C-alpha positions, -999 to 999 in steps of 0.1 A, spaced: 187 -743 -373 202 -731 -405 233 -710 -403 217 -681 -422 187 -680 -399 210 -681 -369 230 -652 -384 199 -632 -390 186 -639 -356 220 -629 -340 220 -597 -361 185 -588 -350 192 -595 -313 225 -575 -316 206 -547 -333 180 -546 -306 206 -546 -279 225 -518 -296 194 -497 -301 183 -503 -265 218 -493 -253 217 -462 -275 182 -452 -262 193 -459 -226 224 -437 -230 204 -409 -246 178 -410 -218 206 -408 -191 223 -380 -210 190 -362 -214 183 -365 -176 218 -352 -168 214 -323 -192 180 -315 -177 194 -314 -142 222 -293 -153 199 -268 -171 176 -267 -141 205 -260 -118 217 -232 -141 182 -217 -142 180 -219 -104 213 -201 -100 203 -174 -125 171 -168 -105 189 -166 -72 215 -143 -87 188 -119 -98 170 -120 -64 202 -117 -44 213 -87 -65 180 -69 -61 182 -75 -23 218 -63 -21 209 -32 -41 179 -23 -19 197 -29 14 228 -11 3 209 20 -7 189 19 25 220 14 46 238 43 29 208 66 34 207 57 71 244 64 74 239 98 57 211 105 82 232 95 111 261 118 99 237 147 93 221 143 127 255 143 143 266 174 123 233 191 133 246 193 168 270 219 155 242 236 137 252 224 103 217 210 96 182 221 105 155 198 118 138 201 84 170 188 67 170 159 91 134 152 83 141 151 46 171 128 51 149 105 73 122 105 46 148 95 20 159 66 42 124 56 50 114 57 13 140 30 6 127 6 33 97 -8 12 122 -21 -14 141 -39 13 108 -53 27 98 -65 -8 131 -80 -17 136 -99 16 107 -124 13 117 -132 -22 152 -142 -10 135 -163 17 116 -182 -11 147 -187 -32 168 -199 -3 188 -216 7 179 -216 44 212 -199 56 208 -171 31 171 -167 38 176 -165 76 203 -138 72 180 -119 48 152 -119 74 176 -106 100 187 -78 77 152 -68 70 143 -67 107 175 -47 115 168 -22 87 132 -17 100 144 -12 136 172 11 125 148 32 104 125 36 134 155 45 157 167 70 131 133 87 131 132 89 169 168 102 169 160 129 143 128 139 162 145 141 195 174 160 181 150 186 165 136 193 200 164 188 225 200 196 232 227 170 225 235 164 261 201 147 266 208 110 274 179 98 252 195 116 222 229 101 229 215 66 232 195 69 200 226 82 183 245 51 194 216 28 184 215 42 149 253 41 145 254 6 158 226 -5 135 243 11 105 276 -7 114 257 -40 120 239 -36 86 273 -33 69 286 -64 86 254 -84 77 255 -71 42 290 -85 38 280 -118 53 249 -120 31 271 -114 0 294 -142 11 266 -167 17 249 -157 -15 281 -162 -34 286 -197 -18 250 -206 -27 255 -196 -63 288 -215 -65 273 -247 -52 275 -272 -82 240 -284 -80 224 -251 -69 216 -266 -35 233 -251 -4 221 -256 32 
C-alpha cells in the first residue's frame, strides 16, 4: 500500500471516529439537557399546584378559625346566630377550592405529598361540617349543653390540626421541589 493512500485512509478513519465521537457526545449532552429541562418543568408545575393548594387551604382554615372564635364569643352575646351563619357560609364557600386543588396535588405527587393533601381535604371537609353543626346548635341552645361543648372542641381541634398539617404539607412540598431530579417518594 502506498504511503499516501495509507495516510488518506488513516485521515478518513480518524475523521469518522472524531465525527462519531462528536455526535455521540452531542447526543449524550442533549439527553442530559432534556432530562434537566423536564425536571425543571416538573418542579415548576408542582410549585404552582402546591401554591394553589396552600392558598386554598390557608384561606379555608382561617375562615374556620374566625367562625370558631365568633361562635365562642357568641356565648357572651357578641354575635347573633345570623352572624354565625354568615361566617359559616364564608368558610363553606372556600371548601370547593380546597376540594378542587387537592386532587391536582394527588396527580402531581409525589406520594407522600399526595397522601397528606388527601388527609387535609378530608379534615377540612369534616371540620366544615362540624362547624356548621356547632353554629346551628349554638343558635338554638345554651352553652352548657354538652353537645355544644363537644362540637366546640371538635372545631377547635380540627382548626389546630389543619394548622399542623398545613405546616407539614409545606415542608413535604418544599422537599419534593428541592429533589434534584424532581422525584421524591
